[in-house]
Every structure is written in structure tokens, then in C-alpha cells.
C-alpha positions as CSV (number, residue, x, y, z in Angstrom):
1,M,20.7,158.5,-26.3
2,A,24.4,158.7,-26.6
3,G,24.4,154.8,-26.8
4,S,21.7,154.9,-29.2
5,V,24.2,157.1,-31.9
6,V,26.8,155.1,-30.8
7,A,24.8,151.9,-31.7
8,K,23.8,153.4,-35.6
9,T,27.4,155.0,-36.1
10,S,28.5,151.5,-35.5
11,V,26.5,149.7,-37.7
12,A,26.7,152.2,-40.3
13,S,30.1,152.0,-40.3
14,G,29.8,147.8,-40.5
15,R,27.7,148.4,-43.7
16,S,30.5,150.8,-45.0
17,A,33.5,147.9,-44.1
18,A,31.0,145.2,-45.6
19,A,30.6,147.0,-48.9
20,D,34.6,147.4,-49.4
21,G,34.9,143.7,-49.2
22,D,37.9,142.2,-46.9
23,R,40.7,144.7,-47.6
24,S,38.5,147.4,-45.3
25,E,39.4,148.0,-42.1
26,L,36.7,147.2,-39.2
27,P,34.9,149.2,-37.6
28,R,36.5,151.0,-34.1
29,L,33.7,150.4,-31.3
30,E,33.7,152.4,-27.7
31,C,32.0,150.4,-26.0
32,P,31.0,146.8,-27.5
33,G,29.4,145.2,-24.7
34,K,26.4,148.3,-24.2
35,L,25.2,147.5,-27.9
36,A,21.6,146.6,-28.5
37,P,21.3,142.5,-29.3
38,K,20.1,143.3,-32.7
39,D,23.0,145.6,-33.3
40,A,25.6,143.1,-31.7
41,R,24.0,140.8,-33.6
42,Q,24.8,142.2,-37.2
43,L,28.1,143.5,-35.9
44,S,29.2,139.7,-34.9
45,K,28.3,138.5,-38.5
46,L,30.5,141.1,-40.0
47,F,33.2,140.9,-37.6
48,F,32.9,136.6,-38.4
49,D,33.4,137.3,-41.9
50,R,36.2,138.8,-41.7
51,L,37.6,137.5,-38.7
52,R,38.2,134.4,-40.8
53,T,40.0,136.4,-43.5
54,L,42.8,137.6,-40.7
55,D,46.0,135.9,-39.8
56,E,45.8,135.0,-36.8
57,G,48.0,136.6,-34.2
58,T,48.0,140.5,-36.0
59,H,46.9,143.1,-34.0
60,D,43.7,143.0,-36.8
61,Y,42.9,139.7,-35.5
62,Q,43.0,140.2,-31.6
63,Y,41.0,142.8,-32.2
64,A,38.1,141.3,-34.3
65,R,38.0,138.4,-31.8
66,N,37.8,140.3,-28.4
67,T,35.4,142.9,-30.5
68,L,33.4,139.2,-30.9
69,I,33.6,138.8,-27.7
70,E,32.8,142.0,-25.9
71,L,29.7,141.4,-28.3
72,N,28.5,138.8,-27.1
73,I,29.2,138.8,-23.4
74,S,25.9,139.1,-23.0
75,L,25.2,135.8,-23.9
76,V,27.6,134.8,-21.0
77,N,25.4,136.9,-18.3
78,F,22.5,135.2,-19.2
79,A,24.2,131.9,-19.3
80,A,25.8,132.8,-15.4
81,G,21.6,134.2,-14.3
82,R,20.6,130.4,-14.8
83,F,22.4,128.8,-12.1
84,R,22.3,132.1,-9.5
85,N,21.2,129.2,-7.2
86,R,24.8,128.4,-6.6
87,S,27.1,128.7,-3.9
88,E,29.6,129.8,-6.0
89,P,30.7,133.1,-6.9
90,R,29.0,135.1,-9.5
91,E,32.0,136.5,-11.6
92,D,33.7,133.6,-11.5
93,I,31.3,131.9,-12.8
94,V,31.0,134.0,-15.4
95,Q,34.6,134.3,-15.7
96,V,33.9,130.6,-17.0
97,G,31.3,130.6,-19.0
98,T,33.6,133.8,-21.0
99,I,35.4,130.5,-21.6
100,G,33.4,128.9,-22.7
101,L,32.3,131.9,-25.4
102,I,35.7,132.0,-26.3
103,K,35.9,128.5,-28.0
104,A,33.0,129.3,-29.4
105,I,34.1,131.9,-31.5
106,D,37.2,130.2,-32.0
107,R,34.7,127.1,-33.6
108,F,32.3,129.0,-35.4
109,D,31.4,129.4,-39.1
110,L,29.1,131.4,-40.6
111,S,28.7,128.9,-43.1
112,R,26.5,126.4,-40.2
113,E,24.0,128.8,-41.6
114,V,23.1,129.0,-38.0
115,E,22.7,131.9,-35.3
116,F,25.8,132.3,-33.2
117,T,23.6,132.4,-30.1
118,T,22.2,129.2,-30.6
119,F,25.9,127.9,-31.5
120,A,27.4,130.1,-28.2
121,I,24.8,128.9,-25.4
122,P,25.9,125.2,-25.4
123,Y,29.7,125.7,-25.1
124,I,29.0,128.6,-22.6
125,T,26.6,126.2,-20.6
126,G,28.9,123.3,-20.9
127,E,31.9,124.9,-19.7
128,I,30.0,126.5,-16.7
129,K,28.5,122.7,-15.5
130,R,32.3,121.2,-16.0
131,F,33.1,124.2,-13.6
132,F,30.9,123.0,-11.4
133,R,31.5,119.2,-11.8
134,D,35.9,119.9,-11.0
135,T,34.9,122.3,-8.0
136,S,32.3,120.1,-6.1
137,W,33.5,119.1,-2.7
138,A,31.3,115.4,-1.5
139,V,31.7,116.5,1.5
140,H,31.9,119.8,3.4
141,V,35.4,121.1,4.0
142,P,36.4,124.8,5.5
143,R,37.6,127.2,2.9
144,R,41.1,127.1,4.3
145,L,41.5,123.2,4.0
146,Q,40.0,123.9,0.3
147,E,43.1,126.4,-0.7
148,L,45.3,124.5,1.0
149,R,44.6,121.4,-1.5
150,L,45.1,123.4,-4.2
151,E,48.5,124.8,-2.9
152,L,49.4,120.9,-2.7
153,A,48.5,120.2,-6.1
154,K,50.5,122.8,-7.4
155,A,53.7,122.3,-5.0
156,N,53.6,118.6,-5.6
157,E,54.1,119.2,-9.1
158,E,56.7,121.2,-9.0
159,L,58.9,119.2,-6.6
160,A,57.6,115.7,-9.0
161,G,58.9,117.4,-12.3
162,R,62.3,118.8,-9.9
163,L,62.9,115.5,-7.6
164,D,61.7,113.5,-10.6
165,R,59.6,111.2,-7.8
166,A,56.6,112.0,-5.4
167,P,57.9,114.3,-3.0
168,T,57.3,113.6,1.1
169,T,55.3,115.6,3.9
170,G,58.4,116.8,4.9
171,E,59.3,118.8,1.2
172,L,56.1,119.9,1.2
173,A,56.0,121.4,4.3
174,E,59.3,123.3,4.1
175,L,58.0,124.2,0.3
176,L,54.8,125.7,1.8
177,D,56.3,126.9,4.7
178,L,54.2,124.9,6.5
179,T,54.4,122.0,9.2
180,P,53.9,118.5,8.4
181,A,50.6,118.1,10.4
182,E,49.3,120.6,8.2
183,V,50.4,119.5,4.8
184,T,48.8,115.6,6.0
185,E,45.7,117.8,7.1
186,G,45.3,119.0,3.7
187,Q,46.4,115.8,2.2
188,L,42.7,114.2,4.4
189,A,40.9,116.9,3.3
190,S,41.3,116.0,-0.3
191,N,39.5,113.2,0.0
192,G,36.5,115.5,0.2
193,Y,37.1,116.3,-3.3
194,V,34.1,115.3,-6.0
195,A,33.2,111.4,-5.4
196,G,33.8,109.8,-7.9
197,S,30.9,108.0,-9.8
198,I,31.2,104.1,-10.2
199,D,29.5,104.5,-14.0
200,I,32.7,106.5,-14.9
201,P,35.5,104.3,-17.1
202,A,38.1,102.9,-14.5
203,G,40.7,104.2,-17.4
204,E,41.4,108.2,-17.0
205,E,43.1,108.4,-21.0
206,E,39.8,108.8,-23.1
207,G,39.2,105.9,-25.3
208,S,40.4,103.9,-22.3
209,S,39.2,100.3,-22.8
210,E,38.9,99.7,-19.2
211,G,35.0,99.3,-18.1
212,A,33.4,101.7,-15.5
213,L,34.0,100.6,-12.6
214,A,30.3,99.8,-11.4
215,D,31.0,96.6,-14.4
216,R,33.7,95.1,-12.2
217,L,31.9,95.6,-8.4
218,G,30.5,92.3,-6.7
219,D,26.9,92.2,-7.0
220,I,24.3,90.7,-4.5
221,D,24.6,87.3,-3.9
222,P,21.0,85.4,-4.1
223,A,21.8,82.9,-1.7
224,L,22.6,85.6,1.0
225,E,18.5,85.6,1.3
226,N,18.2,81.9,0.9
227,V,20.2,81.7,4.0
228,E,18.0,84.7,5.7
229,N,14.9,81.7,5.0
230,F,16.5,79.4,6.2
231,H,17.5,81.1,9.7
232,A,13.7,82.2,9.8
233,L,12.6,79.1,8.8
234,K,14.5,77.0,11.3
235,P,12.0,77.5,14.4
236,L,9.0,77.2,12.1
237,L,10.1,73.4,10.8
238,A,10.4,72.2,14.1
239,G,6.4,73.3,14.5
240,L,5.6,70.9,12.0
241,A,4.5,67.4,12.8
242,P,7.2,64.3,12.2
243,R,5.8,63.3,9.1
244,E,5.0,66.9,7.3
245,R,9.3,67.0,8.4
246,R,9.9,63.9,7.1
247,I,8.2,64.8,3.2
248,L,9.9,68.4,3.1
249,R,13.4,66.6,3.7
250,M,12.6,63.6,1.0
251,R,11.3,66.8,-1.6
252,F,13.9,69.2,-1.2
253,G,16.7,67.5,0.8
254,A,16.5,64.4,-1.1
255,E,14.9,66.0,-4.6
256,M,12.5,63.1,-4.6
257,T,9.7,63.2,-7.0
258,Q,5.7,63.1,-5.3
259,A,5.5,60.1,-6.6
260,E,9.2,58.8,-5.4
261,I,8.0,60.5,-1.9
262,G,3.9,58.5,-2.3
263,A,6.0,54.8,-2.7
264,E,8.5,55.3,0.0
265,L,5.8,56.7,2.4
266,G,2.8,54.3,1.1
267,I,0.3,57.0,0.1
268,S,-0.8,58.0,-3.1
269,Q,1.4,60.7,-5.0
270,M,-2.3,62.9,-4.6
271,H,-1.9,62.9,-0.9
272,V,1.7,63.5,-0.9
273,S,0.9,66.9,-2.6
274,R,-2.0,68.2,-1.0
275,L,0.2,67.7,2.3
276,L,3.4,69.4,0.9
277,N,0.7,72.5,-0.2
278,R,-0.6,72.7,2.6
279,T,2.1,72.5,4.9
280,L,4.1,74.8,2.2
281,T,0.8,77.6,2.7
282,R,1.2,77.3,6.6
283,L,5.4,77.9,6.6
284,R,4.9,81.0,3.9
285,G,1.9,81.9,6.1
286,Q,4.1,82.3,9.0
287,L,7.1,84.0,7.5
288,L,4.9,87.2,5.8
289,V,4.2,87.4,9.7
290,Q,7.2,87.6,11.0
291,E,7.9,90.1,8.3
């Protein structure tokens, strides 16, 4: 009942403020996150309209922006609920989703004539999915080593800036108060962090002209299959009659035509064709039996 009274008072204040124009003060909301969705949507429009008239960095601007976050935090909870089966703590997912909500608030414009809910959800879910992508491990790595990897990354960046070169294992160990063996273990654990896709562009910079790794990898050589077939055919060819082997050598080794083979053997081209078909059919059948 109390929450309903607060909601009605807040909405009424919002209408009054809207009637006064841009110079009016925004209503002061006690618990924006507890308002009914309909009231939150109505007040959000008021705050968005007022936000674009305020100077960034001012107290009023920060109040309007923070209130918009609280009014729409339910969108983050809704989006986070879609990822409830993930192993990451829900608090982390909500925190990351809130970053997406803030981005949506900063980029939303009432002139788009689209509901903020429709505009914000893709930002929120996109930020959450990016979080999963950036924190996923290709193989199972103990939590201790996952944390060590982060510490090493920060230490490496700090020392590299200080020394103007890549730090050694000993220097990292000294900074983090670890043994060189522990540093090495943490560095090896980093290899299990995010298996890169071969479809990702090789260049790290956005707009890089380098193609994906998959485009530069070798393909399977079709000749490999021929090698396997030749090995499988070798004992089968040995079981053929001498004339059959001779015809195959002339046809596929010397690349003679059937007419040339017939003239060489003193038989008709039609007879050569029948002998070739019979021999090849028998070999094909024997190969299929082997497979």
C-alpha cells in the first residue's frame, strides 16, 4: 500500500514537472526500483526528456542518469534470468548487464519513437554475452589459477610500462611475492583461456585487412585419398590376369586410348571397352568389400 502511494505521488510529481517545462526540477524518487513497470516507463520518458537538456557532469545530470538506471534495473534482472544456467555468479551477470543498461541510457533518444525497453534489451544481453565470451575457459582450470592469471596480467602490464620491456619470470615472481615455479604455472594456465576461433580475423585491430586464420590454413590434399587407394589396389592388381594388368597399364599409365590399346593387342576397341569395364567393376567391388 505504501509503495502504491509513493508510486502515485512520484507519477503525479512527474506530470507536474513535465508541465513546467525544461526549467522544472525533476521529482525526487525514494525507491525508483520498486515502482510498478507502467509507472517506471512513464517516469523514464520524463527523465530522458529532461536528461538531454542538462549539462553532463552536473549534479542534476547525474541524478537523472542514476534514477534512470534504478527505474530500469528490472530489465537487467530479466535479461540475467535468461542465463541462470551458467556457472558464473548471478551478481556478476547483473553487474555486467547493468553496464549494458548504462550504455543504452547514454545512447537512447526519445525521438527514435521506440520504447526504451526494446532499445535496451539488446545492449544488456550483448554485454552479458560478451562477458561470457571474454571469461570462458577452453579447458577446466582451477579457480586458484584463474585468479593467478589475472594477477599476472596486471603485473605484466605494470612492469612492462615501468621497464619498457617484457618482464622476466623472476621479476614477476618478485612483484607478486611468488616463486618462479608458481608464475610459470599461472602462465601455462593462461593457455586454457578462451580457445580462439579460426574464423576470427588474424589482425587484432578493428578493420584489419588480414583474413581469418581458417583462410590461411592448408586444406586436405585430394591426392592423399589416391595414395590410400593405390595401397589398397596393389594386392588386388596382383590377382589380375596378365592381359588385364597390361590393359590397365596402357590405359591409365601410358594414357593410351581404347583404340590404341586395341591396335596394340590386335583386338577391337569395343572388346577393349568390355575388358576395361569388367576389370574395373571387379576391382571396385573388391575395394568396397575391404571398406
